[in-house]
HTML snippet that shows the backbone in 3Dmol.js (N, CA, C, O; Angstrom):
<script src="https://3Dmol.org/build/3Dmol-min.js"></script>
<div id="view" style="width:600px;height:400px;position:relative"></div>
<script>
const pdb = `
ATOM      1  N   MET A   1      95.531 109.669 191.608  1.00  0.00           N
ATOM      2  CA  MET A   1      94.408 110.449 192.083  1.00  0.00           C
ATOM      3  C   MET A   1      93.861 109.784 193.333  1.00  0.00           C
ATOM      4  O   MET A   1      93.726 108.561 193.380  1.00  0.00           O
ATOM      5  N   SER A   2      93.552 110.564 194.326  1.00  0.00           N
ATOM      6  CA  SER A   2      92.983 110.044 195.570  1.00  0.00           C
ATOM      7  C   SER A   2      91.578 110.569 195.743  1.00  0.00           C
ATOM      8  O   SER A   2      91.254 111.678 195.317  1.00  0.00           O
ATOM      9  N   LEU A   3      90.755 109.766 196.366  1.00  0.00           N
ATOM     10  CA  LEU A   3      89.384 110.154 196.650  1.00  0.00           C
ATOM     11  C   LEU A   3      89.130 109.911 198.119  1.00  0.00           C
ATOM     12  O   LEU A   3      89.346 108.807 198.618  1.00  0.00           O
ATOM     13  N   PHE A   4      88.678 110.922 198.805  1.00  0.00           N
ATOM     14  CA  PHE A   4      88.373 110.791 200.220  1.00  0.00           C
ATOM     15  C   PHE A   4      86.872 110.800 200.394  1.00  0.00           C
ATOM     16  O   PHE A   4      86.169 111.566 199.734  1.00  0.00           O
ATOM     17  N   GLY A   5      86.381 109.958 201.273  1.00  0.00           N
ATOM     18  CA  GLY A   5      84.963 109.915 201.542  1.00  0.00           C
ATOM     19  C   GLY A   5      84.638 108.795 202.496  1.00  0.00           C
ATOM     20  O   GLY A   5      85.522 108.238 203.147  1.00  0.00           O
ATOM     21  N   LYS A   6      83.368 108.469 202.574  1.00  0.00           N
ATOM     22  CA  LYS A   6      82.905 107.441 203.494  1.00  0.00           C
ATOM     23  C   LYS A   6      82.130 106.394 202.701  1.00  0.00           C
ATOM     24  O   LYS A   6      81.257 106.731 201.902  1.00  0.00           O
ATOM     25  N   VAL A   7      82.453 105.134 202.925  1.00  0.00           N
ATOM     26  CA  VAL A   7      81.763 104.026 202.278  1.00  0.00           C
ATOM     27  C   VAL A   7      81.245 103.115 203.373  1.00  0.00           C
ATOM     28  O   VAL A   7      81.987 102.756 204.288  1.00  0.00           O
ATOM     29  N   GLU A   8      79.982 102.740 203.288  1.00  0.00           N
ATOM     30  CA  GLU A   8      79.387 101.843 204.278  1.00  0.00           C
ATOM     31  C   GLU A   8      78.746 100.659 203.575  1.00  0.00           C
ATOM     32  O   GLU A   8      78.282 100.770 202.440  1.00  0.00           O
ATOM     33  N   THR A   9      78.727  99.524 204.266  1.00  0.00           N
ATOM     34  CA  THR A   9      78.062  98.337 203.749  1.00  0.00           C
ATOM     35  C   THR A   9      77.666  97.443 204.909  1.00  0.00           C
ATOM     36  O   THR A   9      78.146  97.626 206.028  1.00  0.00           O
ATOM     37  N   ASP A  10      76.806  96.491 204.657  1.00  0.00           N
ATOM     38  CA  ASP A  10      76.441  95.471 205.637  1.00  0.00           C
ATOM     39  C   ASP A  10      77.014  94.148 205.168  1.00  0.00           C
ATOM     40  O   ASP A  10      76.790  93.733 204.031  1.00  0.00           O
ATOM     41  N   VAL A  11      77.751  93.490 206.041  1.00  0.00           N
ATOM     42  CA  VAL A  11      78.361  92.204 205.727  1.00  0.00           C
ATOM     43  C   VAL A  11      78.104  91.266 206.887  1.00  0.00           C
ATOM     44  O   VAL A  11      78.382  91.602 208.038  1.00  0.00           O
ATOM     45  N   GLU A  12      77.571  90.085 206.586  1.00  0.00           N
ATOM     46  CA  GLU A  12      77.352  89.084 207.629  1.00  0.00           C
ATOM     47  C   GLU A  12      78.666  88.362 207.901  1.00  0.00           C
ATOM     48  O   GLU A  12      79.323  87.884 206.977  1.00  0.00           O
ATOM     49  N   ILE A  13      79.041  88.288 209.162  1.00  0.00           N
ATOM     50  CA  ILE A  13      80.277  87.604 209.529  1.00  0.00           C
ATOM     51  C   ILE A  13      79.956  86.425 210.430  1.00  0.00           C
ATOM     52  O   ILE A  13      78.966  86.436 211.161  1.00  0.00           O
ATOM     53  N   LYS A  14      80.795  85.420 210.368  1.00  0.00           N
ATOM     54  CA  LYS A  14      80.626  84.225 211.191  1.00  0.00           C
ATOM     55  C   LYS A  14      81.771  84.157 212.183  1.00  0.00           C
ATOM     56  O   LYS A  14      82.581  83.230 212.152  1.00  0.00           O
ATOM     57  N   ALA A  15      81.831  85.146 213.062  1.00  0.00           N
ATOM     58  CA  ALA A  15      82.878  85.216 214.082  1.00  0.00           C
ATOM     59  C   ALA A  15      82.333  86.007 215.259  1.00  0.00           C
ATOM     60  O   ALA A  15      81.374  86.767 215.124  1.00  0.00           O
ATOM     61  N   SER A  16      82.946  85.820 216.391  1.00  0.00           N
ATOM     62  CA  SER A  16      82.525  86.585 217.562  1.00  0.00           C
ATOM     63  C   SER A  16      82.945  88.042 217.389  1.00  0.00           C
ATOM     64  O   SER A  16      83.819  88.356 216.581  1.00  0.00           O
ATOM     65  N   ALA A  17      82.318  88.915 218.148  1.00  0.00           N
ATOM     66  CA  ALA A  17      82.662  90.335 218.097  1.00  0.00           C
ATOM     67  C   ALA A  17      84.117  90.560 218.488  1.00  0.00           C
ATOM     68  O   ALA A  17      84.785  91.425 217.921  1.00  0.00           O
ATOM     69  N   GLU A  18      84.610  89.792 219.449  1.00  0.00           N
ATOM     70  CA  GLU A  18      85.992  89.954 219.905  1.00  0.00           C
ATOM     71  C   GLU A  18      86.989  89.616 218.794  1.00  0.00           C
ATOM     72  O   GLU A  18      87.963  90.338 218.583  1.00  0.00           O
ATOM     73  N   ILE A  19      86.737  88.514 218.089  1.00  0.00           N
ATOM     74  CA  ILE A  19      87.642  88.105 217.005  1.00  0.00           C
ATOM     75  C   ILE A  19      87.585  89.114 215.862  1.00  0.00           C
ATOM     76  O   ILE A  19      88.622  89.494 215.318  1.00  0.00           O
ATOM     77  N   PHE A  20      86.384  89.548 215.498  1.00  0.00           N
ATOM     78  CA  PHE A  20      86.249  90.539 214.429  1.00  0.00           C
ATOM     79  C   PHE A  20      87.005  91.820 214.784  1.00  0.00           C
ATOM     80  O   PHE A  20      87.749  92.351 213.960  1.00  0.00           O
ATOM     81  N   HIS A  21      86.818  92.310 215.994  1.00  0.00           N
ATOM     82  CA  HIS A  21      87.491  93.540 216.421  1.00  0.00           C
ATOM     83  C   HIS A  21      89.009  93.381 216.386  1.00  0.00           C
ATOM     84  O   HIS A  21      89.720  94.280 215.938  1.00  0.00           O
ATOM     85  N   GLU A  22      89.501  92.243 216.857  1.00  0.00           N
ATOM     86  CA  GLU A  22      90.951  92.017 216.884  1.00  0.00           C
ATOM     87  C   GLU A  22      91.538  91.977 215.470  1.00  0.00           C
ATOM     88  O   GLU A  22      92.601  92.547 215.224  1.00  0.00           O
ATOM     89  N   VAL A  23      90.855  91.311 214.549  1.00  0.00           N
ATOM     90  CA  VAL A  23      91.344  91.246 213.168  1.00  0.00           C
ATOM     91  C   VAL A  23      91.256  92.621 212.513  1.00  0.00           C
ATOM     92  O   VAL A  23      92.208  93.061 211.869  1.00  0.00           O
ATOM     93  N   PHE A  24      90.127  93.298 212.671  1.00  0.00           N
ATOM     94  CA  PHE A  24      89.927  94.582 212.003  1.00  0.00           C
ATOM     95  C   PHE A  24      90.840  95.668 212.556  1.00  0.00           C
ATOM     96  O   PHE A  24      91.313  96.515 211.798  1.00  0.00           O
ATOM     97  N   SER A  25      91.100  95.663 213.867  1.00  0.00           N
ATOM     98  CA  SER A  25      91.907  96.737 214.455  1.00  0.00           C
ATOM     99  C   SER A  25      93.398  96.416 214.510  1.00  0.00           C
ATOM    100  O   SER A  25      94.219  97.324 214.380  1.00  0.00           O
ATOM    101  N   CYS A  26      93.769  95.158 214.698  1.00  0.00           N
ATOM    102  CA  CYS A  26      95.187  94.809 214.864  1.00  0.00           C
ATOM    103  C   CYS A  26      95.802  94.143 213.642  1.00  0.00           C
ATOM    104  O   CYS A  26      97.010  94.239 213.428  1.00  0.00           O
ATOM    105  N   ARG A  27      94.980  93.466 212.834  1.00  0.00           N
ATOM    106  CA  ARG A  27      95.506  92.748 211.665  1.00  0.00           C
ATOM    107  C   ARG A  27      94.652  93.016 210.424  1.00  0.00           C
ATOM    108  O   ARG A  27      94.176  92.068 209.799  1.00  0.00           O
ATOM    109  N   PRO A  28      94.445  94.287 210.050  1.00  0.00           N
ATOM    110  CA  PRO A  28      93.576  94.570 208.905  1.00  0.00           C
ATOM    111  C   PRO A  28      94.106  94.014 207.590  1.00  0.00           C
ATOM    112  O   PRO A  28      93.339  93.844 206.642  1.00  0.00           O
ATOM    113  N   HIS A  29      95.408  93.726 207.514  1.00  0.00           N
ATOM    114  CA  HIS A  29      95.969  93.151 206.290  1.00  0.00           C
ATOM    115  C   HIS A  29      95.443  91.738 206.041  1.00  0.00           C
ATOM    116  O   HIS A  29      95.638  91.203 204.949  1.00  0.00           O
ATOM    117  N   HIS A  30      94.787  91.123 207.016  1.00  0.00           N
ATOM    118  CA  HIS A  30      94.180  89.802 206.836  1.00  0.00           C
ATOM    119  C   HIS A  30      92.760  89.885 206.274  1.00  0.00           C
ATOM    120  O   HIS A  30      92.208  88.867 205.856  1.00  0.00           O
ATOM    121  N   ILE A  31      92.166  91.064 206.256  1.00  0.00           N
ATOM    122  CA  ILE A  31      90.796  91.219 205.765  1.00  0.00           C
ATOM    123  C   ILE A  31      90.696  90.787 204.305  1.00  0.00           C
ATOM    124  O   ILE A  31      89.697  90.181 203.917  1.00  0.00           O
ATOM    125  N   SER A  32      91.703  91.083 203.490  1.00  0.00           N
ATOM    126  CA  SER A  32      91.643  90.690 202.075  1.00  0.00           C
ATOM    127  C   SER A  32      91.679  89.177 201.904  1.00  0.00           C
ATOM    128  O   SER A  32      91.242  88.674 200.869  1.00  0.00           O
ATOM    129  N   ASN A  33      92.186  88.437 202.887  1.00  0.00           N
ATOM    130  CA  ASN A  33      92.143  86.970 202.836  1.00  0.00           C
ATOM    131  C   ASN A  33      90.756  86.455 203.197  1.00  0.00           C
ATOM    132  O   ASN A  33      90.334  85.404 202.715  1.00  0.00           O
ATOM    133  N   VAL A  34      90.052  87.192 204.039  1.00  0.00           N
ATOM    134  CA  VAL A  34      88.729  86.779 204.508  1.00  0.00           C
ATOM    135  C   VAL A  34      87.671  87.034 203.442  1.00  0.00           C
ATOM    136  O   VAL A  34      86.803  86.189 203.224  1.00  0.00           O
ATOM    137  N   CYS A  35      87.726  88.177 202.778  1.00  0.00           N
ATOM    138  CA  CYS A  35      86.723  88.515 201.759  1.00  0.00           C
ATOM    139  C   CYS A  35      87.398  89.136 200.531  1.00  0.00           C
ATOM    140  O   CYS A  35      87.274  90.339 200.302  1.00  0.00           O
ATOM    141  N   PRO A  36      88.115  88.322 199.737  1.00  0.00           N
ATOM    142  CA  PRO A  36      88.849  88.853 198.585  1.00  0.00           C
ATOM    143  C   PRO A  36      87.953  89.439 197.500  1.00  0.00           C
ATOM    144  O   PRO A  36      88.424  90.225 196.678  1.00  0.00           O
ATOM    145  N   ASP A  37      86.670  89.073 197.479  1.00  0.00           N
ATOM    146  CA  ASP A  37      85.762  89.650 196.491  1.00  0.00           C
ATOM    147  C   ASP A  37      85.405  91.093 196.819  1.00  0.00           C
ATOM    148  O   ASP A  37      84.980  91.835 195.934  1.00  0.00           O
ATOM    149  N   LYS A  38      85.567  91.503 198.064  1.00  0.00           N
ATOM    150  CA  LYS A  38      85.240  92.869 198.487  1.00  0.00           C
ATOM    151  C   LYS A  38      86.487  93.732 198.694  1.00  0.00           C
ATOM    152  O   LYS A  38      86.524  94.880 198.250  1.00  0.00           O
ATOM    153  N   ILE A  39      87.501  93.194 199.359  1.00  0.00           N
ATOM    154  CA  ILE A  39      88.739  93.920 199.665  1.00  0.00           C
ATOM    155  C   ILE A  39      89.895  93.200 198.971  1.00  0.00           C
ATOM    156  O   ILE A  39      90.173  92.040 199.273  1.00  0.00           O
ATOM    157  N   GLN A  40      90.566  93.882 198.045  1.00  0.00           N
ATOM    158  CA  GLN A  40      91.656  93.250 197.303  1.00  0.00           C
ATOM    159  C   GLN A  40      93.004  93.391 198.000  1.00  0.00           C
ATOM    160  O   GLN A  40      93.901  92.581 197.767  1.00  0.00           O
ATOM    161  N   GLY A  41      93.161  94.387 198.836  1.00  0.00           N
ATOM    162  CA  GLY A  41      94.437  94.559 199.516  1.00  0.00           C
ATOM    163  C   GLY A  41      94.393  95.677 200.535  1.00  0.00           C
ATOM    164  O   GLY A  41      93.528  96.552 200.486  1.00  0.00           O
ATOM    165  N   VAL A  42      95.329  95.634 201.451  1.00  0.00           N
ATOM    166  CA  VAL A  42      95.464  96.653 202.488  1.00  0.00           C
ATOM    167  C   VAL A  42      96.954  96.940 202.635  1.00  0.00           C
ATOM    168  O   VAL A  42      97.752  96.021 202.818  1.00  0.00           O
ATOM    169  N   ALA A  43      97.326  98.211 202.556  1.00  0.00           N
ATOM    170  CA  ALA A  43      98.740  98.589 202.655  1.00  0.00           C
ATOM    171  C   ALA A  43      98.941  99.595 203.784  1.00  0.00           C
ATOM    172  O   ALA A  43      98.160 100.533 203.944  1.00  0.00           O
ATOM    173  N   LEU A  44      99.981  99.389 204.547  1.00  0.00           N
ATOM    174  CA  LEU A  44     100.340 100.293 205.632  1.00  0.00           C
ATOM    175  C   LEU A  44     101.269 101.374 205.083  1.00  0.00           C
ATOM    176  O   LEU A  44     102.344 101.064 204.570  1.00  0.00           O
ATOM    177  N   HIS A  45     100.862 102.642 205.187  1.00  0.00           N
ATOM    178  CA  HIS A  45     101.671 103.751 204.676  1.00  0.00           C
ATOM    179  C   HIS A  45     102.477 104.446 205.765  1.00  0.00           C
ATOM    180  O   HIS A  45     103.597 104.892 205.514  1.00  0.00           O
ATOM    181  N   GLU A  46     101.925 104.542 206.965  1.00  0.00           N
ATOM    182  CA  GLU A  46     102.624 105.167 208.095  1.00  0.00           C
ATOM    183  C   GLU A  46     102.229 104.463 209.375  1.00  0.00           C
ATOM    184  O   GLU A  46     101.100 103.991 209.508  1.00  0.00           O
ATOM    185  N   GLY A  47     103.148 104.392 210.312  1.00  0.00           N
ATOM    186  CA  GLY A  47     102.849 103.819 211.620  1.00  0.00           C
ATOM    187  C   GLY A  47     103.025 102.312 211.648  1.00  0.00           C
ATOM    188  O   GLY A  47     103.760 101.736 210.847  1.00  0.00           O
ATOM    189  N   ASP A  48     102.333 101.691 212.590  1.00  0.00           N
ATOM    190  CA  ASP A  48     102.400 100.244 212.780  1.00  0.00           C
ATOM    191  C   ASP A  48     100.994  99.667 212.795  1.00  0.00           C
ATOM    192  O   ASP A  48     100.041 100.331 213.205  1.00  0.00           O
ATOM    193  N   TRP A  49     100.873  98.408 212.338  1.00  0.00           N
ATOM    194  CA  TRP A  49      99.586  97.722 212.376  1.00  0.00           C
ATOM    195  C   TRP A  49      99.060  97.727 213.807  1.00  0.00           C
ATOM    196  O   TRP A  49      99.792  97.416 214.746  1.00  0.00           O
ATOM    197  N   GLY A  50      97.795  98.079 213.966  1.00  0.00           N
ATOM    198  CA  GLY A  50      97.146  98.029 215.265  1.00  0.00           C
ATOM    199  C   GLY A  50      97.363  99.238 216.142  1.00  0.00           C
ATOM    200  O   GLY A  50      96.838  99.291 217.255  1.00  0.00           O
ATOM    201  N   ASN A  51      98.126 100.217 215.671  1.00  0.00           N
ATOM    202  CA  ASN A  51      98.370 101.415 216.473  1.00  0.00           C
ATOM    203  C   ASN A  51      97.513 102.575 215.990  1.00  0.00           C
ATOM    204  O   ASN A  51      97.328 102.771 214.789  1.00  0.00           O
ATOM    205  N   GLU A  52      97.002 103.330 216.931  1.00  0.00           N
ATOM    206  CA  GLU A  52      96.200 104.497 216.614  1.00  0.00           C
ATOM    207  C   GLU A  52      97.039 105.504 215.833  1.00  0.00           C
ATOM    208  O   GLU A  52      98.212 105.714 216.140  1.00  0.00           O
ATOM    209  N   GLY A  53      96.429 106.126 214.820  1.00  0.00           N
ATOM    210  CA  GLY A  53      97.122 107.120 214.016  1.00  0.00           C
ATOM    211  C   GLY A  53      97.830 106.569 212.799  1.00  0.00           C
ATOM    212  O   GLY A  53      98.382 107.338 212.011  1.00  0.00           O
ATOM    213  N   SER A  54      97.832 105.251 212.621  1.00  0.00           N
ATOM    214  CA  SER A  54      98.466 104.658 211.443  1.00  0.00           C
ATOM    215  C   SER A  54      97.681 105.039 210.193  1.00  0.00           C
ATOM    216  O   SER A  54      96.465 105.224 210.250  1.00  0.00           O
ATOM    217  N   VAL A  55      98.371 105.154 209.078  1.00  0.00           N
ATOM    218  CA  VAL A  55      97.734 105.471 207.805  1.00  0.00           C
ATOM    219  C   VAL A  55      97.690 104.191 206.987  1.00  0.00           C
ATOM    220  O   VAL A  55      98.726 103.611 206.663  1.00  0.00           O
ATOM    221  N   ILE A  56      96.468 103.754 206.656  1.00  0.00           N
ATOM    222  CA  ILE A  56      96.256 102.491 205.948  1.00  0.00           C
ATOM    223  C   ILE A  56      95.500 102.778 204.659  1.00  0.00           C
ATOM    224  O   ILE A  56      94.524 103.528 204.668  1.00  0.00           O
ATOM    225  N   CYS A  57      95.936 102.194 203.559  1.00  0.00           N
ATOM    226  CA  CYS A  57      95.281 102.340 202.263  1.00  0.00           C
ATOM    227  C   CYS A  57      94.545 101.040 201.945  1.00  0.00           C
ATOM    228  O   CYS A  57      95.150  99.968 201.924  1.00  0.00           O
ATOM    229  N   TRP A  58      93.239 101.139 201.698  1.00  0.00           N
ATOM    230  CA  TRP A  58      92.403  99.977 201.393  1.00  0.00           C
ATOM    231  C   TRP A  58      92.160  99.931 199.890  1.00  0.00           C
ATOM    232  O   TRP A  58      91.754 100.934 199.303  1.00  0.00           O
ATOM    233  N   ASP A  59      92.400  98.785 199.256  1.00  0.00           N
ATOM    234  CA  ASP A  59      92.105  98.574 197.841  1.00  0.00           C
ATOM    235  C   ASP A  59      90.837  97.736 197.750  1.00  0.00           C
ATOM    236  O   ASP A  59      90.796  96.599 198.221  1.00  0.00           O
ATOM    237  N   TYR A  60      89.794  98.312 197.133  1.00  0.00           N
ATOM    238  CA  TYR A  60      88.515  97.613 197.039  1.00  0.00           C
ATOM    239  C   TYR A  60      87.802  98.030 195.763  1.00  0.00           C
ATOM    240  O   TYR A  60      88.140  99.042 195.149  1.00  0.00           O
ATOM    241  N   VAL A  61      86.816  97.240 195.374  1.00  0.00           N
ATOM    242  CA  VAL A  61      85.982  97.552 194.224  1.00  0.00           C
ATOM    243  C   VAL A  61      84.635  98.003 194.757  1.00  0.00           C
ATOM    244  O   VAL A  61      83.973  97.278 195.500  1.00  0.00           O
ATOM    245  N   HIS A  62      84.239  99.202 194.374  1.00  0.00           N
ATOM    246  CA  HIS A  62      82.936  99.732 194.779  1.00  0.00           C
ATOM    247  C   HIS A  62      81.947  99.418 193.660  1.00  0.00           C
ATOM    248  O   HIS A  62      82.063  99.946 192.554  1.00  0.00           O
ATOM    249  N   GLY A  63      80.996  98.574 193.948  1.00  0.00           N
ATOM    250  CA  GLY A  63      80.062  98.150 192.915  1.00  0.00           C
ATOM    251  C   GLY A  63      80.547  96.874 192.265  1.00  0.00           C
ATOM    252  O   GLY A  63      81.116  96.010 192.931  1.00  0.00           O
ATOM    253  N   LYS A  64      80.324  96.750 190.966  1.00  0.00           N
ATOM    254  CA  LYS A  64      80.720  95.539 190.250  1.00  0.00           C
ATOM    255  C   LYS A  64      82.103  95.709 189.640  1.00  0.00           C
ATOM    256  O   LYS A  64      82.427  96.753 189.072  1.00  0.00           O
ATOM    257  N   GLY A  65      82.910  94.663 189.768  1.00  0.00           N
ATOM    258  CA  GLY A  65      84.249  94.675 189.170  1.00  0.00           C
ATOM    259  C   GLY A  65      84.172  94.522 187.668  1.00  0.00           C
ATOM    260  O   GLY A  65      83.122  94.183 187.123  1.00  0.00           O
ATOM    261  N   THR A  66      85.273  94.769 187.005  1.00  0.00           N
ATOM    262  CA  THR A  66      85.277  94.652 185.542  1.00  0.00           C
ATOM    263  C   THR A  66      85.666  93.261 185.131  1.00  0.00           C
ATOM    264  O   THR A  66      85.727  92.964 183.938  1.00  0.00           O
TER     265      THR A  66
END
`;
const viewer = $3Dmol.createViewer("view");
viewer.addModel(pdb, "pdb");
viewer.setStyle({}, {cartoon: {color: "spectrum"}});
viewer.zoomTo();
viewer.render();
</script>
């Protein structure tokens, strides 16, 4: 089952805007290493990492984990 929607949160980061943008846009598979309590995994379904139009699946826990 898939669920489509929008999820927003505020997270304090200790990195420059340039580094954050580069990791988030070009290497999103590293996000789960940075905050494993929030993002458990990132999988590329179509396209290439860092390219516009790529389809990426984010595995995360919304709220409290079990």
